[in-house]
C-alpha positions as CSV (number, residue, x, y, z in Angstrom):
1,X,-163.5,93.5,-76.1
2,X,-167.1,93.4,-77.0
3,X,-169.9,95.6,-75.6
4,X,-172.9,94.1,-77.6
5,X,-174.8,93.7,-74.6
6,X,-174.5,97.3,-73.5
7,X,-177.6,98.9,-72.8
8,X,-176.7,102.3,-74.3
9,X,-177.3,103.2,-78.0
10,X,-174.6,105.5,-77.5
11,X,-171.9,103.0,-76.4
12,X,-171.9,101.6,-80.1
13,X,-170.2,104.4,-81.2
14,X,-167.4,104.3,-78.9
15,X,-164.6,103.1,-80.8
16,X,-161.9,103.0,-83.1
17,X,-159.6,106.6,-82.5
18,X,-160.6,109.4,-80.4
19,X,-158.9,112.5,-81.2
20,X,-158.5,115.2,-78.5
21,X,-158.0,118.7,-79.6
22,X,-154.8,120.8,-78.4
23,X,-154.8,123.8,-76.6
24,X,-154.7,126.2,-79.7
25,X,-156.0,129.9,-79.7
26,X,-155.8,129.6,-83.4
27,X,-159.2,128.4,-84.3
28,X,-158.3,128.6,-88.5
29,X,-155.3,126.3,-87.6
30,X,-157.3,123.5,-85.3
31,X,-160.2,123.5,-87.5
32,X,-157.8,122.8,-90.3
33,X,-156.0,120.1,-88.5
34,X,-159.1,118.6,-86.7
35,X,-160.4,118.0,-90.3
36,X,-157.1,116.1,-91.6
37,X,-158.0,114.2,-88.3
38,X,-161.4,113.8,-89.3
39,X,-160.2,112.6,-93.1
40,X,-158.1,110.3,-91.6
41,X,-160.6,107.7,-90.0
42,X,-160.6,109.3,-86.5
43,X,-164.1,108.3,-85.1
44,X,-164.6,111.0,-82.0
45,X,-163.6,114.8,-81.0
46,X,-163.2,115.9,-77.5
47,X,-162.9,119.7,-77.8
48,X,-160.6,120.5,-75.0
49,X,-159.0,124.1,-74.7
50,X,-157.3,124.6,-70.9
51,X,-156.2,127.6,-71.9
52,X,-159.3,129.5,-74.0
53,X,-161.3,132.2,-72.8
54,X,-165.4,131.6,-72.5
55,X,-165.9,133.5,-75.8
56,X,-163.0,131.9,-77.7
57,X,-164.3,128.1,-76.4
58,X,-167.4,129.2,-77.4
59,X,-166.6,129.9,-81.0
60,X,-164.3,126.8,-81.4
61,X,-166.9,124.5,-80.0
62,X,-169.2,125.7,-82.4
63,X,-167.0,125.8,-85.5
64,X,-165.7,121.8,-84.3
65,X,-169.2,121.0,-84.5
66,X,-169.9,121.8,-87.8
67,X,-167.5,120.2,-88.7
68,X,-167.8,116.8,-87.2
69,X,-171.2,117.0,-88.7
70,X,-169.5,117.2,-92.1
71,X,-168.2,113.8,-91.1
72,X,-171.0,112.4,-89.3
73,X,-168.3,112.2,-86.0
74,X,-169.7,112.9,-82.4
75,X,-167.8,116.1,-80.6
76,X,-167.4,115.6,-77.2
77,X,-166.8,118.7,-75.1
78,X,-164.0,118.2,-72.1
79,X,-165.4,119.5,-68.8
80,X,-168.0,122.3,-69.7
81,X,-171.4,121.0,-69.6
82,X,-172.8,124.5,-70.0
83,X,-170.8,125.0,-73.1
84,X,-171.8,121.1,-74.6
85,X,-175.8,122.1,-73.6
86,X,-175.4,125.7,-75.1
87,X,-174.2,124.1,-78.7
88,X,-175.6,121.0,-79.0
89,X,-172.8,119.2,-79.0
90,X,-172.9,115.4,-78.6
91,X,-171.6,115.0,-75.2
92,X,-169.4,115.7,-72.4
93,X,-166.4,114.5,-71.1
94,X,-166.0,114.4,-67.1
95,X,-162.9,114.1,-64.5
96,X,-162.7,113.1,-61.1
97,X,-163.0,116.8,-59.9
98,X,-165.8,118.0,-62.3
99,X,-169.9,117.2,-61.4
100,X,-170.4,113.9,-61.3
101,X,-171.8,111.5,-63.9
102,X,-175.3,110.8,-62.6
103,X,-175.6,114.9,-62.3
104,X,-174.0,115.3,-65.9
105,X,-176.9,112.8,-66.6
106,X,-179.6,114.5,-65.5
107,X,-178.6,117.8,-67.0
108,X,-178.1,116.8,-70.8
109,X,-180.8,113.8,-70.8
110,X,-180.7,110.3,-72.0
111,X,-179.4,110.8,-75.6
112,X,-176.1,112.5,-74.9
113,X,-172.6,110.4,-74.6
114,X,-171.0,111.1,-71.4
115,X,-167.5,109.7,-70.9
116,X,-165.7,109.7,-67.2
117,X,-161.9,109.6,-66.5
118,X,-161.1,107.1,-64.5
119,X,-157.2,107.5,-64.3
120,X,-155.9,103.8,-62.5
121,X,-159.3,103.3,-60.9
122,X,-161.8,100.3,-61.7
123,X,-164.1,101.5,-58.4
124,X,-164.3,104.9,-60.3
125,X,-164.9,103.0,-63.6
126,X,-167.9,100.7,-61.9
127,X,-169.6,103.9,-60.4
128,X,-169.5,105.7,-63.4
129,X,-171.0,103.2,-65.1
130,X,-173.8,102.6,-62.4
131,X,-174.4,106.8,-62.9
132,X,-175.1,105.9,-66.7
133,X,-171.8,106.8,-68.3
134,X,-171.2,105.6,-72.3
135,X,-167.8,105.0,-71.8
136,X,-164.9,105.6,-69.2
137,X,-161.1,106.4,-69.9
138,X,-158.0,104.7,-68.1
139,X,-154.7,106.7,-68.6
140,X,-152.2,108.0,-68.5
141,X,-150.4,104.7,-69.8
142,X,-147.5,106.1,-70.8
143,X,-145.8,110.1,-70.3
144,X,-147.5,112.4,-71.9
145,X,-147.1,116.4,-72.0
146,X,-151.0,117.4,-72.3
147,X,-151.8,116.9,-68.9
148,X,-149.7,117.2,-66.2
149,X,-149.4,115.5,-62.9
150,X,-151.0,112.6,-64.6
151,X,-151.9,109.2,-62.8
152,X,-149.8,106.1,-64.0
153,X,-152.2,103.4,-65.1
154,X,-151.1,99.8,-66.0
155,X,-151.8,97.5,-68.8
156,X,-153.2,95.1,-66.8
157,X,-156.0,97.9,-65.9
158,X,-157.3,96.8,-69.1
159,X,-157.9,93.3,-68.5
160,X,-159.0,93.9,-65.7
161,X,-161.6,96.2,-66.6
162,X,-162.8,93.3,-69.4
163,X,-163.0,90.8,-66.4
164,X,-165.0,93.1,-64.0
165,X,-168.6,93.8,-64.2
166,X,-168.0,96.6,-67.1
167,X,-170.2,96.4,-70.1
168,X,-169.3,100.2,-71.7
169,X,-166.6,100.6,-73.8
170,X,-163.2,101.2,-72.3
171,X,-160.7,104.3,-73.9
172,X,-157.0,104.2,-72.9
173,X,-155.4,107.5,-73.0
174,X,-152.1,109.2,-72.5
175,X,-148.9,109.3,-74.4
176,X,-150.3,107.2,-77.1
177,X,-148.2,107.3,-80.4
178,X,-148.5,104.5,-83.7
179,X,-145.5,102.6,-81.7
180,X,-147.9,101.7,-78.6
181,X,-151.1,102.4,-79.5
182,X,-151.1,98.7,-80.9
183,X,-150.4,97.0,-77.1
184,X,-154.1,99.3,-75.9
185,X,-155.9,97.6,-78.4
186,X,-154.5,93.9,-78.1
187,X,-154.7,94.4,-74.2
188,X,-158.9,95.3,-74.5
189,X,-159.2,98.8,-74.8
190,X,-161.7,100.0,-77.5
191,X,-161.0,103.4,-78.3
192,X,-157.6,105.1,-77.8
193,X,-157.8,108.9,-77.3
194,X,-154.8,110.3,-78.7
195,X,-153.9,114.3,-78.8
196,X,-150.5,115.2,-79.4
197,X,-149.4,112.3,-81.8
198,X,-152.1,113.2,-84.2
199,X,-151.8,117.2,-84.1
200,X,-148.3,117.5,-84.2
201,X,-148.1,115.1,-86.9
202,X,-146.0,115.6,-89.8
203,X,-148.8,114.5,-92.2
204,X,-152.2,114.4,-89.8
205,X,-154.3,112.6,-92.1
206,X,-151.9,110.1,-92.7
207,X,-151.1,109.6,-89.3
208,X,-154.8,109.3,-88.6
209,X,-154.8,106.4,-90.8
210,X,-152.1,104.7,-89.4
211,X,-153.7,104.8,-86.0
212,X,-157.0,103.7,-87.6
213,X,-155.6,100.3,-89.4
214,X,-154.7,98.9,-85.5
215,X,-158.4,98.4,-85.2
216,X,-158.6,96.7,-88.7
217,X,-156.0,94.0,-87.4
């Protein structure tokens, strides 16, 4: 999908492999694995930890931001707008149950990256775009253990998004691994969001390079 006509400066940075951190209480382990993910060519990192308390989230997010700066890769915070603003993260990702994109944009300002989960709904994606989102995410495309009770998104939605009046990048998420990633990219995904297939890989850096290589075909 080609989105050269997008008006947002940030949108050009949304593409390739998008790493999403798993729930990890061990900050040193989280940083070590994320370092390997980044060394493998991942283009964005989203900090997502649903089990951490506020203090641990703050500690981990600050450390991840420093690490991402070394690789010149944006750090996006999942859900927690206050945390993103406090540490100066590069952006935030919101779901349907979180703050609206419009309100998030007002709080974060024009320079930050804002992404929105749109599940299997084009209407949510078009609304998010109108409210100032820099990218939208569809999924889950495949069974996933990262998130419970996920909505299933059909592969066709990527083609539909391409044909709709959607001019911002599209991210695919949910159960993505090295066996099914290419199908999503060929169907029109600008980026693939990957968590377990990266962080649980036997060789994290090598696996990240395999994922990154799909975008060079």
